[in-house]
PATORKE-625618 format. One record per atom (N, C-alpha, C): residue in one letter; x, y, z. Coordinates in steps of 0.001 Angstrom, whole numbers, padded with zeros to 6 digits, always signed. Layout:
N
AXYZ ...
# end
This chain:
214
X+012029-074165+071542 X+013147-074980+072004 X+014021-075369+070820 X+015345-075270+070978 X+016259-075615+069901 X+016252-077117+069661 X+016385-077503+068403 X+016481-078898+068011 X+017926-079343+068201 X+018152-080316+069095 X+019520-080736+069407 X+020186-081409+068218 X+019390-081799+067206 X+019981-082401+066022 X+020528-081346+065067 X+020193-080088+065328 X+020703-079002+064509 X+022189-078772+064781 X+022929-078227+063794 X+024311-077821+064066 X+024337-076790+065186 X+025406-076781+065999 X+025492-075834+067119 X+025277-074376+066709 X+025766-073988+065531 X+025575-072600+065086 X+024101-072260+064983 X+023309-073148+064375 X+021881-072874+064217 X+021163-072885+065566 X+021593-073744+066471 X+021000-073747+067811 X+021223-072396+068484 X+022452-071876+068377 X+022766-070586+069000 X+021994-069459+068322 X+021885-069522+066993 X+021146-068493+066255 X+019677-068503+066651 X+019091-069676+066702 X+017673-069801+067040 X+017407-069306+068459 X+018296-069638+069389 X+018127-069197+070780 X+018203-067677+070877 X+019135-067076+070127 X+019276-065619+070159 X+018069-064934+069533 X+017587-065457+068409 X+016424-064865+067745 X+015203-064929+068657 X+015070-066024+069411 X+013936-066175+070331 X+013950-065118+071432 X+015159-064593+071721 X+015299-063562+072754 X+015334-062152+072163 X+015060-062046+070866 X+015036-060724+070242 X+016209-060441+069335 X+017099-061411+069158 X+018223-061249+068241 X+019499-060811+068928 X+020618-060961+068214 X+021919-060541+068718 X+022034-059018+068681 X+022449-058419+069783 X+022874-057020+069735 X+024289-057002+069156 X+024757-055821+068764 X+026062-055723+068101 X+027179-056307+068953 X+027224-055961+070225 X+028290-056462+071097 X+028229-057984+071216 X+027024-058526+071293 X+026864-059979+071397 X+027320-060669+070108 X+026968-060068+068975 X+027357-060642+067686 X+028869-060671+067547 X+029527-059587+067953 X+030985-059528+067845 X+031643-060506+068808 X+031114-060599+070017 X+031665-061533+071002 X+031541-062968+070501 X+030448-063256+069825 X+030180-064595+069310 X+031097-064944+068139 X+031331-063975+067234 X+031996-064268+065968 X+033472-063901+065881 X+033918-062906+066640 X+035317-062472+066507 X+036327-063594+066775 X+036094-064467+067752 X+037050-065573+067935 X+037207-066429+066675 X+036104-066635+065940 X+036184-067398+064701 X+036982-066643+063650 X+036719-065341+063509 X+037460-064551+062528 X+038962-064578+062826 X+039309-064481+064091 X+040732-064498+064466 X+041342-065874+064236 X+040552-066917+064471 X+041032-068279+064225 X+041282-068489+062730 X+040392-067961+061899 X+040570-068073+060451 X+041788-067266+060001 X+041969-066082+060572 X+043144-065268+060226 X+044427-066043+060532 X+044469-066739+061655 X+045654-067534+062003 X+045882-068655+060991 X+044791-069269+060549 X+044909-070322+059530 X+045498-069746+058245 X+045019-068575+057854 X+045522-067937+056632 X+047004-067592+056762 X+047418-067145+057933 X+048824-066804+058146 X+049717-068039+058025 X+049126-069218+058241 X+049867-070473+058114 X+049720-071075+056719 X+049072-070331+055795 X+048892-070814+054437 X+047775-071827+054290 X+046838-071844+055236 X+045748-072816+055243 X+044394-072116+055149 X+043345-072900+054948 X+041988-072352+054927 X+041144-073047+055986 X+040028-072420+056333 X+039171-072889+057421 X+038052-073796+056901 X+037467-074617+057773 X+036379-075526+057372 X+035036-074792+057327 X+034894-073931+056327 X+033715-073063+056262 X+032820-073354+055059 X+032952-074545+054482 X+032046-074961+053416 X+030811-075580+054068 X+029893-074712+054495 X+028791-075148+055340 X+029127-074886+056798 X+028237-075296+057692 X+028403-074975+059118 X+028582-076219+059983 X+028760-077375+059345 X+028811-078628+060107 X+030037-078727+061007 X+031113-077994+060695 X+032336-078085+061495 X+032461-076964+062527 X+031445-076134+062653 X+031494-075025+063607 X+030994-075469+064979 X+031693-075019+066010 X+031374-075365+067392 X+031062-074098+068175 X+030272-074235+069221 X+030009-073121+070135 X+030611-073484+071483 X+031548-072678+071963 X+032246-072980+073213 X+031373-072627+074417 X+031839-073008+075590 X+031109-072694+076827 X+031024-071187+077040 X+031964-070457+076448 X+031962-068989+076558 X+031091-068335+075474 X+030336-069156+074752 X+029478-068684+073656 X+030291-068023+072545 X+031410-068639+072191 X+032223-068209+071061 X+032080-069236+069947 X+031974-068754+068717 X+031914-069646+067567 X+033333-069944+067090 X+033673-071232+066971 X+035021-071630+066568 X+034947-072960+065819 X+036105-073493+065430 X+036163-074824+064828 X+037346-075578+065427 X+037310-076893+065350 X+038416-077701+065855 X+039664-077387+065028 X+040795-077053+065671 X+042007-076666+064934 X+042445-077683+063888 X+042175-078955+064122 X+042605-079990+063173 X+041823-079956+061868 X+040763-079162+061809 X+039907-079137+060622 X+040439-078235+059501 X+041507-077475+059753 X+042054-076622+058689 X+042609-077499+057573 X+042746-076921+056383 X+043240-077692+055233 X+043973-076775+054264 X+044616-077372+053302 X+045298-076594+052272 X+044270-075993+051322 X+044563-074822+050747 X+043632-074221+049782 X+043397-075153+048593 X+042221-075037+048014 X+041863-075806+046825 X+041671-074804+045689 X+042393-074974+044601 X+042375-073966+043532 X+041748-074511+042252 X+040848-073726+041691 X+040293-073971+040359 X+040131-072605+039702 X+041249-071899+039588 X+041255-070505+039166 X+040654-070311+037780 X+040953-071204+036845 X+040438-071061+035486 X+038906-071087+035477 X+038320-072000+036261 X+036856-072099+036323 X+036267-070848+036972 X+036888-070385+038039 X+036406-069193+038739 X+036414-067989+037801 X+037501-067795+037082 X+037605-066648+036185 X+036639-066764+035015 X+036404-067980+034529 X+035443-068170+033439 X+034036-067789+033883 X+033690-068123+035119 X+032368-067790+035656 X+032258-066295+035924 X+033352-065698+036361 X+033323-064276+036705 X+033471-063363+035500 X+033965-063851+034368 X+034293-062967+033258 X+033137-062084+032788 X+031882-062610+032719 X+030790-061712+032315 X+030571-060576+033308 X+030903-060823+034580 X+030707-059812+035624 X+031633-058627+035413 X+032763-058866+034754 X+033781-057833+034599 X+033575-056967+033360 X+032518-057214+032602 X+032278-056437+031399 X+031880-055009+031740 X+031902-054146+030741 X+031683-052711+030971 X+030300-052421+031546 X+029278-053123+031046 X+027927-052905+031554 X+027709-053821+032749 X+027481-053236+033906 X+027313-054026+035127 X+025844-054149+035470 X+025369-055384+035650 X+024003-055621+036092 X+023988-055592+037612 X+023282-054648+038183 X+023286-054472+039634 X+022473-055555+040313 X+021321-055903+039753 X+020475-056939+040346 X+019547-057504+039284 X+019192-058754+039448 X+018254-059406+038540 X+017173-060078+039365 X+015945-060054+038843 X+014869-060739+039546 X+013911-061329+038522 X+013137-062330+038965 X+012134-062948+038108 X+010770-062748+038758 X+009815-062233+037978 X+008465-062020+038484 X+007554-063106+037904 X+006805-063771+038770 X+005916-064857+038354 X+004491-064508+038762 X+003602-064486+037799 X+002196-064167+038068 X+001373-065448+038013 X+000590-065682+039057 X-000334-066819+039103 X-001746-066259+038941 X-002325-066428+037739 X-003636-065839+037455 X-004715-066412+038376 X-004673-067751+038561 X-005705-068400+039371 X-005677-067909+040814 X-004476-067735+041340 X-004354-067331+042744 X-004260-065819+042906 X-004259-065086+041786 X-004133-063618+041803 X-002921-063187+042627 X-001794-063839+042367 X-000609-063545+043153 X+000564-063203+042244 X+001481-062432+042792 X+002705-062071+042089 X+003874-062365+043014 X+004822-063170+042554 X+006009-063441+043357 X+007234-062974+042587 X+008174-062433+043312 X+009422-061976+042712 X+010561-062757+043333 X+011401-063382+042517 X+012531-064134+043043 X+013830-063471+042621 X+014780-063466+043506 X+016080-062849+043274 X+016965-063828+042506 X+017373-063460+041305 X+018168-064364+040471 X+019625-064432+040896 X+019991-063669+041925 X+021351-063813+042459 X+021424-064975+043441 X+020289-065637+043688 X+020244-066825+044546 X+020160-068051+043660 X+021142-068937+043774 X+021182-070133+042946 X+020497-071309+043616 X+020149-072299+042813 X+019528-073524+043331 X+020600-074452+043875 X+020327-075034+045032 X+021268-075985+045625 X+021425-077183+044692 X+022680-077516+044376 X+022936-078635+043484 X+022851-078287+042011 X+022527-077015+041708 X+022432-076595+040313 X+023806-076310+039719 X+023847-076152+038401 X+025091-075822+037720 X+025404-074345+037915 X+026634-074043+038280 X+027041-072659+038517 X+027490-072051+037193 X+026736-071076+036698 X+027094-070397+035449 X+027452-068935+035674 X+027182-068441+036877 X+027530-067075+037253 X+027639-067049+038770 X+028297-066040+039327 X+028372-065962+040782 X+026980-065797+041398 X+026628-066668+042335 X+025316-066625+042985 X+025470-066919+044477 X+024468-066504+045228 X+024369-066886+046633 X+023721-068267+046697 X+024172-069082+047643 X+023635-070424+047806 X+023193-070644+049250 X+022157-071441+049417 X+021698-071780+050767 X+022727-072691+051443 X+022526-072890+052734 X+023335-073817+053543 X+024761-073323+053788 X+024949-072000+053688 X+026232-071395+054055 X+027388-071910+053196 X+027096-072199+051937 X+028146-072548+050977 X+028286-071417+049970 X+029483-071266+049430 X+029705-070238+048416 X+029724-070882+047030 X+029506-070059+046016 X+029557-070589+044647 X+030960-071115+044338 X+031959-070570+045000 X+033334-071030+044782 X+033526-072457+045300 X+032945-072756+046460 X+033000-074125+046960 X+032420-075101+045927 X+031341-074684+045282 X+030642-075564+044344 X+031476-075889+043109 X+032416-074996+042756 X+033236-075259+041562 X+034637-075727+041939 X+034817-076137+043197 X+036091-076718+043599 X+037194-075716+043850 X+036799-074534+044340 X+037807-073510+044653 X+037575-073024+046087 X+038619-073070+046897 X+038512-072646+048295 X+039844-072028+048709 X+039853-070703+048780 X+041058-070003+049212 X+040698-068992+050297 X+041633-068107+050631 X+041412-067142+051705 X+040214-066234+051403 X+040078-065849+050136 X+038982-064962+049756 X+037629-065670+049888 X+037617-066967+049638 X+036401-067761+049844 X+036020-067755+051324 X+037012-067908+052192 X+036746-067872+053635 X+036167-066527+054066 X+036666-065448+053482 X+036153-064115+053832 X+034667-064028+053487 X+034288-064560+052323 X+032868-064571+051953 X+032058-065377+052966 X+032551-066551+053324 X+031832-067411+054272 X+031662-066715+055620 X+032703-066058+056083 X+032622-065327+057349 X+031618-064183+057251 X+031592-063521+056107 X+030624-062441+055913 X+029198-062945+055968 X+028957-064134+055412 X+027613-064704+055454 X+027225-065097+056871 X+028169-065630+057633 X+027893-065951+059033 X+027594-064678+059819 X+028365-063634+059552 X+028158-062352+060215 X+026775-061790+059869 X+026405-061887+058596 X+025093-061407+058162 X+023969-062198+058823 X+024145-063503+058893 X+023136-064371+059490 X+022882-063993+060947 X+023974-063780+061674 X+023872-063432+063091 X+023318-062019+063266 X+023842-061069+062503 X+023435-059667+062661 X+021971-059448+062295 X+021473-060233+061333 X+020100-060047+060864 X+019130-061080+061427 X+019655-062084+062148 X+018791-063112+062704 X+018148-063978+061635 X+018902-064265+060563 X+018382-065047+059449 X+019105-066383+059339 X+018347-067419+059021 X+018878-068773+058879 X+019065-069064+057395 X+020319-069131+056943 X+020587-069290+055521 X+020526-070740+055048 X+020062-071662+055902 X+019702-072980+055390 X+018301-072915+054785 X+017603-071814+055012 X+016266-071570+054480 X+016403-070621+053284 X+016038-071094+052084 X+016209-070289+050871 X+015440-068970+050949 X+014274-068985+051595 X+013490-067768+051725 X+014189-066726+052578 X+014798-067165+053673 X+015504-066226+054543 X+016789-065741+053876 X+017421-066609+053085 X+018587-066175+052322 X+018194-065061+051359 X+017046-065212+050717 X+016608-064194+049759 X+016251-062884+050459 X+015748-062951+051673 X+015519-061718+052437 X+016834-060940+052570 X+017913-061676+052826 X+019225-061033+052927 X+019687-060484+051588 X+019623-061302+050528 X+020179-060853+049247 X+019446-059638+048697 X+018140-059591+048873 X+017351-058460+048378 X+017678-057182+049155 X+017996-057331+050446 X+018256-056170+051301 X+019740-055966+051600 X+020613-056689+050902 X+022028-056728+051292 X+022670-055351+051365 X+022336-054464+050440 X+022961-053137+050448 X+022233-052150+051353 X+021148-052584+051971 X+020442-051752+052948 X+019851-052673+054015 X+020748-053225+054848 X+020334-054228+055827 X+019490-053658+056959 X+019375-052345+057016 X+018522-051744+058043 X+017056-052080+057780 X+016758-052507+056545 X+015405-052966+056245 X+015094-054293+056913 X+016136-055017+057316 X+015975-056293+058015 X+016125-056104+059515 X+017120-055315+059898 X+017388-055051+061315 X+017680-053563+061481 X+016696-052808+061914 X+016860-051348+062008 X+017846-050946+063105 X+018191-051880+064010 X+019140-051570+065085 X+020584-051905+064687 X+020770-052362+063455 X+022087-052811+063020 X+023096-051665+063048 X+024283-051957+063574 X+025360-050976+063592 X+025795-050674+062153 X+025893-049390+061760 X+026243-049045+060368 X+027606-049588+059934 X+028579-049617+060837 X+029902-050143+060480 X+029807-051640+060202 X+029047-052339+061032 X+028857-053781+060843 X+028157-054047+059512 X+027161-053232+059185 X+026445-053383+057914 X+027399-053204+056742 X+028284-052220+056833 X+029253-051956+055766 X+030226-053116+055601 X+030704-053660+056723 X+031632-054787+056690 X+030969-056001+056035 X+029704-056246+056366 X+028976-057379+055787 X+028903-057240+054267 X+028587-056040+053784 X+028490-055815+052335 X+029835-056087+051665 X+030917-055600+052264 X+032246-055773+051679 X+032678-057242+051647 X+032314-057991+052686 X+032747-059382+052782 X+031895-060330+051946 X+030664-059930+051614 X+029746-060837+050914 X+029561-060475+049447 X+030505-059752+048870 X+030454-059480+047433 X+030616-060801+046669 X+029696-061073+045752 X+029813-062275+044930 X+031024-062188+044004 X+031292-060992+043500 X+032434-060761+042619 X+033706-060706+043466 X+034578-061658+043279 X+035794-061747+044077 X+036688-060515+043914 X+036617-059848+042761 X+037434-058662+042528 X+036977-057490+043401 X+035736-057528+043850 X+035184-056441+044673 X+035159-056782+046160 X+035356-058037+046482 X+035255-058492+047869 X+036412-057967+048712 X+036139-057677+049968 X+037197-057242+050890 X+038297-058296+050916 X+039555-057925+050610 X+040616-058926+050507 X+041408-059151+051782 X+041217-058277+052768 X+042097-058294+053947 X+041277-058620+055201 X+041361-059873+055664 X+040594-060279+056845 X+041049-059532+058086 X+042350-059292+058212 X+042856-058564+059370 X+042228-057177+059460 X+042077-056513+058326 X+041446-055190+058300 X+039986-055272+058697 X+039295-056324+058244 X+037888-056484+058606 X+037754-056682+060130 X+038671-057461+060700 X+038640-057692+062141 X+038863-056385+062888 
# end
């Protein structure tokens, strides 16, 4: 049973996962109204309330949307964003980083994905964060490209049946991001490709055109 104290998005996600997860058509029906609403906000020079999921609503038609009054002007901290991204743009590109921890007493080995940052930690490089926030939100930058990342994370969450308020489930996504069929073998290949393009941590590589993604 869904916890009524949960945000509506998580209630809908949990209900769908309990029934076997969103099929592609269901995922698109659920999310496309939100993508179109965000596109309209961008056309008006505004950004959507996507720093977390607290402002997202689920309509009677099972569409994910937000109250129109929640849009706001973009927030820019370009110098900070570029300073954080500058190491990413160097000639040698690090594809992935992980930390392996061995517990001798428990005879266990755990591997953690270093592209996942700690909530409330200092942002020193582009990282994925729990609770549906982007690293850009954390450094005071929120523009159209930030919204595209947020939408991509929502799309990934729905398509893979993962709750990104849970750091462990977020890491399942980040580790499998370039091959999401390891999480959901029924995933539509086009949808998987769109998710990868929208959830690039490096803003220079992220899909820049929301209308094209739609």
